[in-house]
C-alpha positions, -999 to +999 in steps of 0.1 A: +047+111+240+088+116+243+099+101+210+132+107+203+136+090+168+170+097+153+180+124+175+221+132+177+236+146+208+237+181+193+201+196+192+189+216+160+182+253+161+144+255+171+119+254+141+146+247+117+142+217+093+160+190+116+145+201+148+110+195+126+119+166+116+133+151+150+106+161+170+074+157+143+058+131+165+059+150+198+048+184+177+017+168+160+008+150+195+005+184+206-016+198+183-041+167+183-042+171+220-057+209+214-085+191+193-089+166+221-092+191+250-115+214+232-140+189+236-143+196+271-151+231+269-182+241+261-172+274+242-146+250+217-165+219+219-185+225+183-154+237+165-135+205+183-161+178+174-160+191+140-124+175+138-127+144+162-164+133+156-179+120+124-198+146+108-232+142+083-249+119+109-287+110+099-313+099+117-331+065+104-366+058+119-367+024+127-401+004+126-429+001+152-405-021+178-374-009+169-358+024+181-343+052+157-306+048+148-280+067+130-263+065+097-241+085+081-235+105+045-205+117+030-202+157+027-175+184+027-174+184+065-153+153+065-122+170+052-118+181+087-119+143+101-097+135+076-073+162+088-079+152+127-071+117+119-041+124+094-025+138+128-031+104+143-017+084+114+014+102+117+016+097+156+003+061+148+034+060+122+062+072+146+052+049+169+057+019+148+089+034+133+103+039+169+094+007+193+090-019+163+111-009+129+139+009+142+147-020+173+148-044+145+168-025+121+195-022+149+199-059+150+199-067+115+224-036+107+209-032+072+226-009+043+212+023+040+191+014+003+178-020+025+170+003+057+145+023+037+131-002+020+126-022+050+108+009+073+083+015+041+076-023+040+068-026+077+047+006+077+028-008+051+025-043+060+015-029+094-017-010+075-026-033+053-030-061+073-048-041+099-070-028+074-076-060+059-089-074+092-109-045+101-126-044+068-133-083+068-152-074+102-171-048+084-183-068+057-194-101+080-212-074+107-227-055+072-236-088+057-219-075+025-203-111+015-232-113-006-224-100-038-262-086-045-255-067-017-229-047-037-257-032-057-287-039-042-308-006-026-279+016-043-273+044-035-257+033-005-259+071+012-266+062+043-233+042+059-231+028+094-206+041+117-176+018+113-181+020+077-179+055+072-148+057+099-135+027+080-133+051+048-121+080+069-091+066+082-082+050+047-083+086+031-062+101+065-037+075+062-028+083+022-025+118+027-003+116+056+021+097+030+028+132+016+041+148+048+059+117+057+080+117+024+096+149+045+097+134+081+113+105+066+141+121+043+130+100+016+155+102-014+141+116-045+146+085-067+123+067-043+101+095-038+081+090-077+072+055-067+058+061-031+037+094-042+022+071-078+009+045-055-004+072-029-022+092-054-037+061-070-054+050-036-066+085-028-083+085-059-098+052-060-108+059-022-121+093-031-145+087-058-156+055-043-166+074-012-180+105-029-201+084-052-213+060-030-199+027-043-186+022-008-197-014-006-179-029-039-148-007-027-147-020+006-146-054-009-122-045-035-097-027-010-099-061+015-086-081-011-062-062-023-047-056+011-046-091+017-022-095-009-001-068-003+004-076+030+014-110+020+038-092-005+053-067+023+058-097+049+075-117+021+100-082+017+109-083+055+114-116+058+138-113+028+155-086+046+160-107+075+181-132+059+153-161+059+157-167+018+136-199+021+108-186+037+106-151+018+106-173-012+075-193-003+058-159+005+068-145-030+052-176-047+024-172-024+019-135-034+024-143-068-006-167-073-026-143-049-017-113-070-032-126-106-062-143-087-071-114-072-065-088-102-091-113-121-112-115-088-118-074-089-118-074-126-152-098-122-165-076-095-164-048-112-180-062-140-210-076-119-217-045-103-211-017-129-223-036-160-249-061-148-260-053-108-265-012-109-279-015-145-313-027-130-315+007-114-300+027-138-309+063-145-309+090-166-292+118-152-269+122-119-292+131-088-264+148-063-290+154-033-301+120-035-266+108-036-275+085-067-247+086-092-263+054-113-262+063-147-245+047-182-218+068-180-208+068-147-208+034-148-192+031-178-163+052-165-155+035-133-156+001-148-129+012-174-108+028-147-112-006-125-099-025-155-073-003-168-055+000-134-057-039-131-044-041-164-016-017-158-006-037-126-007-071-142+015-054-172+041-042-142+038-079-125+044-093-158+074-067-171+091-073-137+095-113-137+104-110-171+130-085-159+143-113-134+144-141-160+169-121-181+187-113-154+191-150-140+198-160-178+226-133-180+241-140-145+242-181-154+258-171-184+286-153-165+291-180-142+295-203-173+319-180-194+351-179-172+356-216-180+355-208-219+375-175-213+406-196-195+405-223-226+409-197-247+437-178-227+453-210-229+454-219-264+465-181-269+496-184-249+508-214-261+504-203-302+528-178-290+556-199-283+580-217-305+571-246-330+590-270-302+576-256-271+541-256-287+540-293-292+552-297-259+529-275-242+496-287-262+506-323-255+506-314-222+472-295-222+459-330-242+471-349-210+453-330-184+418-329-207+421-367-208+427-372-170+396-348-163 
């Protein structure tokens, strides 16, 4: 692909840290190409297809007038597919960085701190927007917009191609965030926040995928991704010094954030407390992919509500902190006038009595003119 992001005039030693960082997109492209080429040969095709194509397909017999069709379940072989699309995510990350974000950075001349945040928001906004659009299309195609479809016919272990591919890409993208911490030379003070939200996304997606709660998870993810795309769009506009537009975007984000938190909790309660309770069973049936027990449902409901409450707490804490900072800044703007008046009175008091009277009369005259 020939991507040369951030390369200096001096070529670093081969296989050094700097060499890997500068050429990680090209190296990853070569590794991914090995799997693709492996599909062309009969001897290597079974192994290559294990990485490139979706695994655990099941043929469903249709009715008398309908032909059989393929569906997909989850399984251990999905780890190979996630690994391959992890490579694709690294390449896509480098493409967006090289051909979009770096060009914008050169035009805006951002500081190092803003430069890092701009890159993070640019990458995340691209992913969130694409995932939200893809998720909406999948929901409309499969008819998951009907609330009853979130729990009817559970277990939902037979997934259509696009739904399974969606979750594979989601897992691959969030796993790829870990090597990107090294490739992007992320500072230690920024690592904790990025690792935190990456782990939360992975845990949520993997658990929903493994327990066959993909339908409700898909709807929750789409709602969340829409809000997050608005937030990172607002940050990008803010870094571009379009403050009026950025303020409007942040206002939209604030409203949507609260609504989506409430909407996510509502979906969780309807699905895990009311809907799935109708077909609840006493024990887990791993072979059938049925995890609809009381313990599992309450655990999922509690975890979802606690996560939304934690996000809401951070949201409220952030805005309270901003209000305090603005109050302190306003007081500081007013304080110099008072300090100036006190300083003038102290200077006058240090003069002899005759000079004090003269100075005080002059000060009163100036105040009366104002």
